N, C-alpha and C positions, 0 to 999 in steps of 0.2 A: 252472208251470215258477219262479213264485215260493217255491214250497214246497220245490225241488229246490235254487234260489239258497240258500233261508234253512236248509237242512240245511248243505249245504255252507259256508255262514258258521261255522255251528254248529261244523262238525268242524273248521274253519280256528282258531278261538277254545280247542277243549279241547288241541287238539296244540300250542296257542303256549302255552297254560297249565300244559301236559305237559312245557315246556321251560325255563320261566318254573321250575315247579316242581323242575329238574334243575338248574338253576344254584343255586336255593337251597341243595338239600342238598348242593351240590360247596364252597357256600362253608364250610356248616356242617362237612364233613369238614375244611377245610383246617385243617393244623397236627397232625392227630388221629394219635396212634401206637399200638403195641403193646406192650405189655411184659406177662412174668409177675413175680408178688409174691414176692418173697423174705422180704421183714417186715413186718409191720402191727404200728402200734402205736392209738390213742384214734383220734387226729384227721388221722396221716401216717403211711405206709410208707417202703418202698425197693423198688425193680423192676429188672429187667433189660431192656432194651427186645430187643423179637423183632425175627428179622431180620436182624440186624448180629453181626459178629464182637467185638464191644467188650463184653468181660466186667464194665465196670465198673455199681455199683450207682447207680441214680439215684433221688435223692429225691423224693417226691412228698405232697402235702396230698390231704383227703378230696376238695376240692373243682376239683382236675385230673384227677379221673376223672370218663368221659362215657361209660361203655359197660361192659358186660359181656361176657363171651366165652362162656358156658355158659347155660344156661337155669334152673339151680338157683340161686335167689336166696340159699339159706343162711341160718343164725339167728346167727351167732356170728362175731367179728372186728370188724374196721372195718366199722362202719354208712355208707352212701352214701345219699342221700334226693338223686336228681335232680329239677330245677328241672321247679314246673310245666310239664304239657304235654309231657315227655320221658320218652320210655320206652326201656327195650335190655330186650329179648328179652321182652314182656309185663310187664314189672314196672319202675315208677320210684324202691324201695326195694331194698338187698338190703345184704349183708354179704360183706367180702372177707378169704380167708386167705391165708396162705400158696399156693405154686404157681398161684393163680386166674392167669386171662390178663383183661387189661382194658384199655379202650382209655383215651386219656389226652389231655390239651392241656397243656403244659406253661406254669401261669404264668406270665406276666411278668417278675414280680418276684421269679421263683427263683433 
């Protein structure tokens, strides 16, 4: 009986841990938008937001980029180095060029 209770408690904890991890992921995703690169320079560029009818180009900085929409990290363009521990499509360093799709979070002082 104790072993069964212990297993049950363990499964509850892992379920709770999974729920907490899910909440943390939701918080990390808050404010994340997707865009297609229109133009890039060394440390900044312009993109168009995906999923909107807006045609306006949005200024972004390299630090605003949080993910890449494909698996090829590239080898030229704007270099992006994600913070330690953050990975997108298996890489933490990639290069952006025109027409790449990226996820981004706009800086509060942009």
